[in-house]
VOGU-3710 file (C-alpha; in Angstrom, 3 decimals, decimal comma):
1> mlpiihdkkp> 0,000/0,000/0,000  1,180/3,529/-0,796  -0,030/5,713/2,115  0,224/9,034/0,241  -2,200/7,801/-2,413  -4,515/5,857/-0,095  -4,837/8,806/2,273  -5,725/11,263/-0,479  -7,711/8,918/-2,759  -7,222/11,226/-5,771
11> lihhltntvt> -10,136/11,466/-8,182  -8,955/10,621/-11,703  -11,218/11,744/-14,534  -10,812/9,477/-17,568  -11,935/10,282/-21,090  -10,593/7,048/-22,371  -10,648/3,961/-24,540  -13,965/2,100/-24,277  -12,159/-1,188/-24,924  -10,223/-0,886/-21,658
21> indcanmtla> -12,320/1,492/-19,576  -13,175/-1,077/-16,870  -9,545/-2,128/-16,470  -8,442/1,502/-16,181  -11,022/2,071/-13,462  -9,954/-1,018/-11,534  -6,240/-0,244/-11,885  -6,862/3,241/-10,456  -8,695/1,637/-7,534  -5,915/-0,921/-7,046
31> lggspvmaed> -3,387/1,870/-6,556  -5,669/3,705/-4,134  -7,238/6,322/-6,370  -10,860/6,920/-7,300  -11,831/6,699/-11,000  -14,577/8,522/-12,849  -15,380/8,120/-16,552  -17,691/11,033/-17,392  -17,766/11,782/-21,137  -20,870/13,928/-21,655
41> vleveemvgl> -19,785/17,379/-22,789  -22,474/18,912/-20,570  -20,696/17,780/-17,379  -17,063/17,574/-18,458  -16,032/20,996/-17,148  -17,695/20,404/-13,791  -16,099/16,958/-13,443  -12,637/18,267/-14,322  -13,133/20,855/-11,600  -13,686/18,061/-9,081
51> adavvintgt> -10,847/15,866/-10,333  -7,244/15,741/-9,144  -5,934/14,638/-12,564  -7,294/13,962/-16,057  -6,535/11,195/-18,571  -7,169/11,649/-22,298  -6,866/8,443/-24,336  -7,566/8,449/-28,090  -8,107/4,718/-28,508  -11,766/4,808/-29,575
61> lhpaireaql> -12,598/8,114/-31,238  -15,990/9,458/-32,235  -17,326/13,034/-32,565  -18,707/13,312/-29,024  -15,556/12,067/-27,299  -13,355/14,320/-29,410  -15,388/17,349/-28,328  -15,340/16,243/-24,707  -11,582/15,597/-24,714  -10,782/19,011/-26,130
71> lagktanrlg> -13,024/20,679/-23,565  -11,615/18,603/-20,701  -8,053/19,428/-21,661  -8,668/23,149/-21,966  -10,539/23,161/-18,656  -7,730/21,272/-16,918  -5,232/23,825/-18,228  -7,379/26,716/-17,026  -7,744/25,180/-13,565  -4,128/24,057/-13,292
81> kpiildpvgt> -4,994/20,337/-13,110  -2,409/17,756/-14,266  -3,372/16,014/-17,492  -1,924/13,000/-19,286  -2,275/12,201/-22,986  -2,195/8,629/-24,275  -2,122/9,180/-28,078  -3,258/5,668/-28,967  -2,800/4,797/-32,618  -1,591/8,176/-33,795
91> gattlrtnfi> -0,201/7,765/-37,303  -2,618/4,942/-38,119  -5,256/7,132/-39,811  -5,546/10,728/-40,971  -8,455/11,433/-38,605  -6,596/10,107/-35,590  -3,346/11,887/-36,406  -5,033/15,204/-37,142  -7,072/15,086/-33,937  -4,060/14,304/-31,776
101> nelmhdiqft> -2,194/17,170/-33,428  -5,148/19,397/-32,517  -4,963/18,228/-28,911  -1,237/18,930/-28,842  -1,780/22,416/-30,285  -4,625/23,430/-27,966  -3,622/21,748/-24,690  -0,504/21,816/-22,523  -0,112/18,282/-21,228  1,710/17,352/-18,050
111> vikgnaseik> 2,705/13,906/-19,324  2,469/12,237/-22,736  2,800/8,430/-22,751  3,050/6,306/-25,870  4,918/3,511/-27,575  7,779/4,205/-29,972  5,538/4,442/-33,053  3,175/6,892/-31,391  5,927/9,123/-30,031  7,727/9,105/-33,384
121> tllgqatttk> 4,544/10,374/-35,039  4,277/13,199/-32,499  7,867/14,117/-33,324  7,041/14,199/-37,037  9,198/11,193/-37,860  8,341/8,416/-40,309  6,794/5,376/-38,668  5,091/2,100/-39,505  2,223/2,201/-37,018  -0,550/-0,343/-37,572
131> gvdvaegesl> -3,707/0,180/-35,560  -2,787/0,767/-31,937  0,232/-1,545/-31,939  3,882/-0,636/-32,170  5,503/-2,088/-35,278  8,169/-4,751/-34,848  11,673/-3,335/-34,903  10,550/0,289/-34,387  13,469/2,452/-33,286  13,500/5,937/-31,825
141> dlqavhtfaa> 16,095/8,667/-31,368  15,955/9,241/-27,616  17,889/12,496/-27,904  15,072/13,805/-30,105  12,572/12,793/-27,426  14,664/14,562/-24,772  14,756/17,727/-26,901  11,010/17,523/-27,610  10,257/17,259/-23,894  12,433/20,290/-23,161
151> qtkqvivvtg> 10,871/22,378/-25,921  7,256/21,522/-25,072  7,741/21,447/-21,282  5,988/18,081/-21,080  7,180/14,806/-19,587  7,457/12,181/-22,316  7,153/8,452/-21,605  8,173/5,966/-24,296  7,064/2,434/-23,469  8,786/-0,613/-24,899
161> pidyvtdgsr> 11,196/-3,405/-23,950  13,074/-0,703/-22,035  10,892/2,251/-21,042  12,273/5,781/-21,292  11,051/8,828/-19,351  12,311/12,401/-19,742  11,236/15,918/-18,845  13,946/17,488/-20,998  16,228/17,842/-17,989  16,097/14,519/-16,196
171> qcrldvgtkr> 15,822/11,131/-17,821  15,283/7,580/-16,654  15,482/4,188/-18,350  13,405/1,384/-16,847  14,432/-2,183/-17,667  11,441/-3,864/-16,073  8,476/-5,893/-17,272  7,667/-8,989/-19,296  6,587/-9,764/-22,855  3,307/-11,049/-21,463
181> lgqvtgtgcm> 2,204/-7,469/-20,834  1,701/-7,305/-24,603  -0,689/-10,265/-24,459  -3,254/-8,412/-22,348  -5,311/-5,645/-23,926  -4,929/-2,261/-22,288  -1,759/-2,460/-20,221  -0,645/0,789/-21,857  -3,985/2,415/-21,038  -3,696/1,190/-17,451
191> tasliatflg> -0,185/2,623/-17,236  -1,626/6,065/-18,023  -4,117/5,582/-15,179  -1,287/4,720/-12,790  0,698/7,806/-13,813  -2,403/9,979/-13,418  -3,047/8,575/-9,943  0,474/9,481/-8,834  -0,018/12,950/-10,350  -3,359/13,372/-8,604
201> agydrfeaav> -1,805/12,412/-5,270  0,674/15,272/-5,621  3,817/13,529/-6,830  6,249/15,547/-8,954  5,332/15,087/-12,632  8,608/13,369/-13,548  8,453/11,065/-10,545  4,791/10,299/-11,262  5,650/9,310/-14,824  8,572/7,142/-13,711
211> ygtylmgkag> 6,708/5,468/-10,846  3,546/4,785/-12,857  5,523/3,260/-15,719  7,741/1,253/-13,394  4,750/-0,018/-11,447  3,134/-1,614/-14,510  6,409/-3,290/-15,455  7,067/-4,532/-11,929  3,492/-5,795/-11,602  4,010/-7,682/-14,863
221> eladrqagig> 7,127/-9,357/-13,504  5,334/-10,392/-10,308  2,272/-11,624/-12,213  4,425/-13,569/-14,667  4,559/-16,404/-12,151  0,988/-17,235/-13,127  0,526/-19,924/-15,784  -2,581/-18,743/-17,632  -3,130/-15,347/-19,242  -6,327/-14,808/-17,225
231> dfrtglfnav> -4,467/-15,397/-13,981  -1,676/-13,143/-15,251  -4,167/-10,318/-15,802  -5,576/-10,767/-12,298  -2,027/-10,870/-10,970  -1,380/-7,392/-12,365  -4,126/-5,902/-10,200  -3,000/-7,900/-7,162  0,587/-6,728/-7,542  -0,380/-3,054/-7,895
241> slmteemlqe> -2,678/-3,219/-4,865  0,180/-4,650/-2,775  2,880/-2,216/-3,936  4,800/-0,442/-1,151  6,994/2,627/-0,837  9,951/0,307/-0,280  9,381/-1,317/-3,682  9,245/2,087/-5,373  12,586/2,939/-3,829  14,128/0,305/-6,124
251> vqidgn> 13,793/2,857/-8,923  16,839/5,016/-9,646  14,794/8,158/-10,274  17,670/10,228/-11,657  19,282/7,401/-13,589  20,539/7,859/-17,142
//
């Protein structure tokens, strides 16, 4: 248990992927936060006002959610609330790429989390994104990511076999996790929920990004002892719910 989060029980407002919405809610609860998934544009501003952090995930786009996400992001900026973008599938279609570019133009995000293909698209680099999956063999210039983070004043998280987190000043590589995380739908979406919960509890934005990313990887390692994929998925939630401050201290937060 992480006392800082459990004591505060931060409210995390998700405007997220309908494929993984239940898992994101339960992962937020497992860490000690309180999830809400209000998408109606008529209540978005009010809900953002109540929330401690906001998640915007572009996994399942439609006109109403696009309007709500833009409004939520602008409201969070106006109220000074931390906000995380998970640009799922950017580069896969013109609609998706153009909308995410609009989000990036209109909203100042606290953290942006994506796989190598998604981050490459945000950087304007050629990529081979298919759907919401990272292409095999995708590579990324981490110095370009570091520079992008510094220029935009946003923490960037690149997930992959080795995760990379930078705020343009500090950087951290996380060699943690298991390939089985890729066999369960939504582990990336759940990672955004973990980061948002740390943000909502008042953690520094860089530390929140590192801890949330690390936590999913570490939970994957602990759950990997389970034989079946269903048990593995359950093990992820168990591991997050049992995480302690001592386990987080394993992370070298200022590592290069």
